[in-house]
TORPA-4810 file (N, C-alpha, C, O; in nm, 3 decimals):
<nodes>
NODE_1_8.057_-3.644_0.790_7.923_-3.592_0.801_7.834_-3.665_0.701_7.870_-3.681_0.584_M
NODE_2_7.721_-3.706_0.746_7.628_-3.778_0.660_7.518_-3.683_0.615_7.461_-3.611_0.696_R
NODE_3_7.489_-3.684_0.486_7.383_-3.600_0.430_7.256_-3.684_0.420_7.259_-3.791_0.359_I
NODE_4_7.146_-3.639_0.477_7.021_-3.716_0.469_6.971_-3.728_0.325_7.000_-3.642_0.241_P
NODE_5_6.899_-3.833_0.299_6.849_-3.859_0.164_6.746_-3.756_0.120_6.734_-3.729_0.001_A
NODE_6_6.672_-3.697_0.213_6.569_-3.600_0.176_6.621_-3.455_0.177_6.542_-3.361_0.174_D
NODE_7_6.752_-3.437_0.180_6.811_-3.304_0.178_6.785_-3.239_0.042_6.814_-3.300_-0.061_F
NODE_8_6.730_-3.116_0.039_6.695_-3.054_-0.089_6.819_-2.996_-0.161_6.839_-2.875_-0.165_P
NODE_9_6.899_-3.084_-0.215_7.021_-3.042_-0.284_6.992_-3.023_-0.432_6.941_-3.113_-0.498_Y
NODE_10_7.024_-2.905_-0.483_7.002_-2.873_-0.624_7.135_-2.890_-0.699_7.224_-2.806_-0.687_Q
NODE_11_7.147_-2.994_-0.773_7.270_-3.019_-0.848_7.273_-2.933_-0.974_7.178_-2.933_-1.053_H
NODE_12_7.382_-2.859_-0.993_7.399_-2.781_-1.115_7.512_-2.843_-1.195_7.617_-2.876_-1.140_T
NODE_13_7.490_-2.860_-1.324_7.595_-2.922_-1.405_7.715_-2.828_-1.419_7.700_-2.706_-1.422_P
NODE_14_7.833_-2.889_-1.427_7.953_-2.809_-1.446_7.965_-2.773_-1.593_7.968_-2.859_-1.681_E
NODE_15_7.972_-2.643_-1.617_7.985_-2.594_-1.753_8.100_-2.495_-1.757_8.133_-2.435_-1.655_I
NODE_16_8.160_-2.476_-1.872_8.268_-2.377_-1.880_8.215_-2.237_-1.852_8.101_-2.205_-1.885_P
NODE_17_8.300_-2.155_-1.792_8.263_-2.018_-1.763_8.252_-1.936_-1.891_8.304_-1.974_-1.996_G
NODE_18_8.185_-1.826_-1.879_8.169_-1.738_-1.994_8.283_-1.638_-2.001_8.357_-1.621_-1.904_E
NODE_19_8.297_-1.574_-2.113_8.406_-1.480_-2.135_8.398_-1.361_-2.041_8.501_-1.308_-1.999_D
NODE_20_8.277_-1.318_-2.006_8.261_-1.201_-1.919_8.301_-1.230_-1.775_8.323_-1.136_-1.699_Q
NODE_21_8.312_-1.357_-1.736_8.350_-1.391_-1.599_8.494_-1.349_-1.568_8.525_-1.317_-1.454_D
NODE_22_8.579_-1.348_-1.667_8.720_-1.313_-1.648_8.751_-1.172_-1.699_8.868_-1.138_-1.717_M
NODE_23_8.649_-1.093_-1.721_8.667_-0.959_-1.778_8.753_-0.870_-1.689_8.836_-0.794_-1.739_K
NODE_24_8.734_-0.879_-1.558_8.809_-0.792_-1.466_8.957_-0.823_-1.469_9.039_-0.733_-1.449_I
NODE_25_8.995_-0.947_-1.493_9.137_-0.980_-1.498_9.203_-0.928_-1.624_9.322_-0.897_-1.623_L
NODE_26_9.129_-0.919_-1.733_9.186_-0.866_-1.858_9.198_-0.714_-1.853_9.289_-0.657_-1.912_R
NODE_27_9.108_-0.650_-1.785_9.105_-0.505_-1.783_9.156_-0.449_-1.651_9.109_-0.345_-1.605_E
NODE_28_9.252_-0.517_-1.588_9.298_-0.472_-1.458_9.408_-0.368_-1.462_9.453_-0.324_-1.357_D
NODE_29_9.453_-0.327_-1.579_9.559_-0.227_-1.587_9.516_-0.093_-1.530_9.598_-0.020_-1.474_K
NODE_30_9.389_-0.058_-1.543_9.341_0.069_-1.490_9.343_0.071_-1.338_9.341_0.178_-1.278_W
NODE_31_9.346_-0.045_-1.274_9.350_-0.051_-1.127_9.483_0.000_-1.071_9.492_0.026_-0.951_L
NODE_32_9.585_0.012_-1.156_9.713_0.064_-1.108_9.704_0.214_-1.077_9.781_0.262_-0.993_M
NODE_33_9.615_0.287_-1.140_9.599_0.430_-1.116_9.461_0.458_-1.061_9.378_0.520_-1.127_N
NODE_34_9.437_0.412_-0.940_9.307_0.433_-0.878_9.323_0.499_-0.741_9.425_0.486_-0.674_T
NODE_35_9.219_0.568_-0.703_9.210_0.618_-0.566_9.130_0.516_-0.487_9.023_0.474_-0.531_E
NODE_36_9.181_0.476_-0.373_9.113_0.377_-0.290_9.044_0.448_-0.175_9.106_0.525_-0.101_V
NODE_37_8.914_0.423_-0.160_8.835_0.482_-0.052_8.755_0.369_0.013_8.753_0.256_-0.036_R
NODE_38_8.692_0.401_0.121_8.607_0.301_0.187_8.471_0.359_0.219_8.452_0.481_0.226_Y
NODE_39_8.375_0.269_0.238_8.239_0.307_0.274_8.195_0.220_0.390_8.208_0.098_0.386_Q
NODE_40_8.142_0.283_0.493_8.087_0.212_0.608_7.937_0.235_0.613_7.890_0.348_0.610_L
NODE_41_7.862_0.126_0.622_7.716_0.134_0.628_7.670_0.051_0.748_7.713_-0.063_0.767_V
NODE_42_7.582_0.110_0.828_7.529_0.037_0.943_7.397_-0.027_0.907_7.305_0.039_0.858_E
NODE_43_7.388_-0.158_0.930_7.265_-0.233_0.910_7.250_-0.332_1.024_7.337_-0.417_1.047_R
NODE_44_7.140_-0.321_1.093_7.109_-0.413_1.203_7.222_-0.420_1.305_7.263_-0.529_1.346_R
NODE_45_7.271_-0.306_1.345_7.379_-0.288_1.443_7.509_-0.358_1.403_7.590_-0.393_1.489_S
NODE_46_7.530_-0.377_1.276_7.655_-0.428_1.221_7.708_-0.326_1.122_7.631_-0.269_1.045_Q
NODE_47_7.838_-0.303_1.121_7.901_-0.209_1.030_7.962_-0.286_0.914_8.051_-0.369_0.934_W
NODE_48_7.914_-0.258_0.794_7.959_-0.327_0.673_8.064_-0.240_0.604_8.039_-0.123_0.575_H
NODE_49_8.181_-0.299_0.578_8.292_-0.229_0.516_8.302_-0.265_0.368_8.304_-0.383_0.333_L
NODE_50_8.306_-0.163_0.283_8.321_-0.182_0.140_8.438_-0.096_0.091_8.444_0.023_0.121_T
NODE_51_8.531_-0.156_0.017_8.642_-0.082_-0.042_8.602_-0.042_-0.183_8.543_-0.121_-0.257_M
NODE_52_8.634_0.083_-0.220_8.595_0.137_-0.349_8.720_0.180_-0.423_8.801_0.257_-0.371_I
NODE_53_8.738_0.130_-0.545_8.850_0.166_-0.632_8.796_0.259_-0.741_8.711_0.218_-0.820_Y
NODE_54_8.846_0.383_-0.746_8.796_0.483_-0.840_8.909_0.517_-0.937_9.019_0.553_-0.894_I
NODE_55_8.883_0.507_-1.067_8.984_0.540_-1.168_9.013_0.690_-1.166_8.922_0.771_-1.153_A
NODE_56_9.142_0.725_-1.178_9.182_0.865_-1.174_9.136_0.940_-1.298_9.086_1.052_-1.288_I
NODE_57_9.152_0.881_-1.414_9.118_0.950_-1.539_8.969_0.950_-1.570_8.921_1.037_-1.643_D
NODE_58_8.894_0.854_-1.516_8.750_0.847_-1.540_8.680_0.810_-1.408_8.668_0.692_-1.377_N
NODE_59_8.633_0.909_-1.331_8.574_0.879_-1.200_8.446_0.796_-1.206_8.402_0.744_-1.103_P
NODE_60_8.386_0.784_-1.323_8.266_0.699_-1.333_8.301_0.551_-1.343_8.212_0.467_-1.337_L
NODE_61_8.428_0.519_-1.358_8.473_0.381_-1.364_8.522_0.342_-1.226_8.626_0.391_-1.180_K
NODE_62_8.448_0.255_-1.159_8.485_0.214_-1.024_8.444_0.071_-0.997_8.360_0.014_-1.066_L
NODE_63_8.505_0.015_-0.893_8.473_-0.120_-0.847_8.451_-0.113_-0.697_8.529_-0.050_-0.626_I
NODE_64_8.346_-0.177_-0.649_8.319_-0.187_-0.506_8.336_-0.331_-0.463_8.283_-0.423_-0.526_C
NODE_65_8.412_-0.352_-0.356_8.433_-0.486_-0.302_8.390_-0.490_-0.156_8.442_-0.414_-0.074_R
NODE_66_8.297_-0.576_-0.124_8.254_-0.593_0.014_8.362_-0.671_0.088_8.409_-0.775_0.041_K
NODE_67_8.402_-0.619_0.204_8.512_-0.680_0.278_8.460_-0.765_0.394_8.478_-0.887_0.394_I
NODE_68_8.398_-0.701_0.493_8.356_-0.775_0.612_8.256_-0.692_0.693_8.229_-0.577_0.659_D
NODE_69_8.203_-0.751_0.799_8.115_-0.679_0.890_8.181_-0.674_1.027_8.253_-0.766_1.067_T
NODE_70_8.156_-0.565_1.100_8.216_-0.544_1.231_8.109_-0.503_1.331_8.004_-0.451_1.293_Y
NODE_71_8.137_-0.527_1.459_8.040_-0.497_1.564_8.037_-0.351_1.605_7.935_-0.301_1.651_N
NODE_72_8.149_-0.282_1.589_8.154_-0.142_1.631_8.207_-0.055_1.517_8.281_-0.101_1.430_S
NODE_73_8.167_0.072_1.520_8.211_0.165_1.417_8.360_0.193_1.428_8.429_0.206_1.326_E
NODE_74_8.410_0.202_1.549_8.553_0.228_1.570_8.639_0.117_1.512_8.740_0.143_1.447_K
NODE_75_8.600_-0.006_1.535_8.674_-0.121_1.482_8.668_-0.123_1.330_8.768_-0.153_1.264_K
NODE_76_8.552_-0.092_1.275_8.537_-0.091_1.129_8.624_0.018_1.066_8.687_-0.005_0.963_A
NODE_77_8.628_0.137_1.128_8.711_0.245_1.075_8.859_0.212_1.084_8.936_0.244_0.993_K
NODE_78_8.899_0.147_1.192_9.040_0.107_1.207_9.080_0.010_1.097_9.184_0.028_1.033_T
NODE_79_8.999_-0.093_1.074_9.029_-0.189_0.968_9.025_-0.123_0.831_9.106_-0.156_0.744_F
NODE_80_8.933_-0.030_0.810_8.923_0.038_0.681_9.048_0.121_0.653_9.100_0.119_0.541_A
NODE_81_9.097_0.194_0.752_9.218_0.275_0.734_9.340_0.187_0.707_9.421_0.219_0.620_E
NODE_82_9.353_0.078_0.779_9.466_-0.013_0.758_9.461_-0.073_0.619_9.562_-0.078_0.550_I
NODE_83_9.344_-0.120_0.578_9.331_-0.180_0.445_9.354_-0.077_0.335_9.417_-0.108_0.234_M
NODE_84_9.304_0.044_0.355_9.319_0.147_0.253_9.467_0.181_0.233_9.511_0.199_0.119_M
NODE_85_9.543_0.190_0.342_9.686_0.218_0.329_9.761_0.104_0.263_9.856_0.127_0.188_R
NODE_86_9.718_-0.020_0.288_9.786_-0.134_0.230_9.751_-0.159_0.084_9.833_-0.212_0.009_G
NODE_87_9.631_-0.122_0.043_9.585_-0.151_-0.093_9.634_-0.049_-0.194_9.674_-0.086_-0.304_I
NODE_88_9.631_0.078_-0.158_9.657_0.179_-0.259_9.802_0.178_-0.305_9.893_0.138_-0.232_R
NODE_89_9.820_0.222_-0.427_9.951_0.220_-0.492_10.046_0.322_-0.431_10.163_0.292_-0.408_K
NODE_90_9.996_0.440_-0.405_10.080_0.546_-0.352_10.066_0.552_-0.200_9.955_0.561_-0.148_D
NODE_91_10.177_0.546_-0.130_10.173_0.539_0.016_10.124_0.668_0.078_10.067_0.665_0.187_A
NODE_92_10.147_0.783_0.013_10.106_0.911_0.070_9.965_0.950_0.032_9.912_1.047_0.087_R
NODE_93_9.903_0.878_-0.059_9.766_0.912_-0.099_9.758_1.031_-0.190_9.665_1.111_-0.179_G
NODE_94_9.854_1.045_-0.282_9.856_1.162_-0.370_9.765_1.145_-0.491_9.728_1.245_-0.553_T
NODE_95_9.728_1.022_-0.527_9.638_1.002_-0.640_9.496_1.037_-0.596_9.440_0.970_-0.510_L
NODE_96_9.439_1.141_-0.653_9.305_1.185_-0.618_9.221_1.202_-0.744_9.273_1.240_-0.849_K
NODE_97_9.094_1.174_-0.733_9.003_1.196_-0.844_8.956_1.340_-0.844_8.959_1.407_-0.740_T
NODE_98_8.913_1.388_-0.958_8.862_1.524_-0.971_8.716_1.524_-0.926_8.629_1.471_-0.995_N
NODE_99_8.691_1.583_-0.813_8.554_1.585_-0.758_8.461_1.674_-0.840_8.340_1.659_-0.831_R
NODE_100_8.516_1.766_-0.918_8.435_1.854_-1.002_8.417_1.798_-1.143_8.368_1.868_-1.232_D
NODE_101_8.457_1.673_-1.165_8.451_1.615_-1.298_8.315_1.567_-1.341_8.300_1.522_-1.454_G
NODE_102_8.216_1.576_-1.256_8.084_1.524_-1.290_7.996_1.628_-1.357_7.909_1.592_-1.436_F
NODE_103_8.015_1.755_-1.329_7.942_1.865_-1.393_7.790_1.846_-1.386_7.723_1.838_-1.489_H
NODE_104_7.738_1.839_-1.266_7.593_1.828_-1.249_7.527_1.962_-1.276_7.580_2.066_-1.237_F
NODE_105_7.413_1.959_-1.341_7.336_2.080_-1.371_7.217_2.087_-1.275_7.139_1.992_-1.265_C
NODE_106_7.204_2.198_-1.205_7.096_2.212_-1.106_6.962_2.251_-1.167_6.863_2.257_-1.095_D
NODE_107_6.957_2.276_-1.295_6.831_2.320_-1.356_6.734_2.208_-1.372_6.624_2.228_-1.422_N
</nodes>
C-alpha cells in the first residue's frame, strides 16, 4: 500500500511509558476476589457490551472493560452470559458484593 505524500500523518516520538500506565498490573491481586457483571447499552441500534469487575471488600473499587458491539439484544445477552461465566473466579457465582454497603442518605 502506498501512502500519499499529502497524507496528514502526525508523527509522535517514542518515549518511555509512565509509571501509572502499568498500575493495573501491579494492583491486580484484588481482581481475584471480584464479582463480574455486565452492562448492555443501546446506542444507534447497536448493543454495547461492557464487563464490570467489582471488588468484594470495597464495592467502590471497580473496573469497566468495553468488549464489543452487537446487532441484537439477544445476541449481546448471550455473549455477556458466556463471558461472565468464563471470566469469574467462582463457577457458581457465590462471590457477591454487599448492595447495602453504600449507605445513601435520602435527606
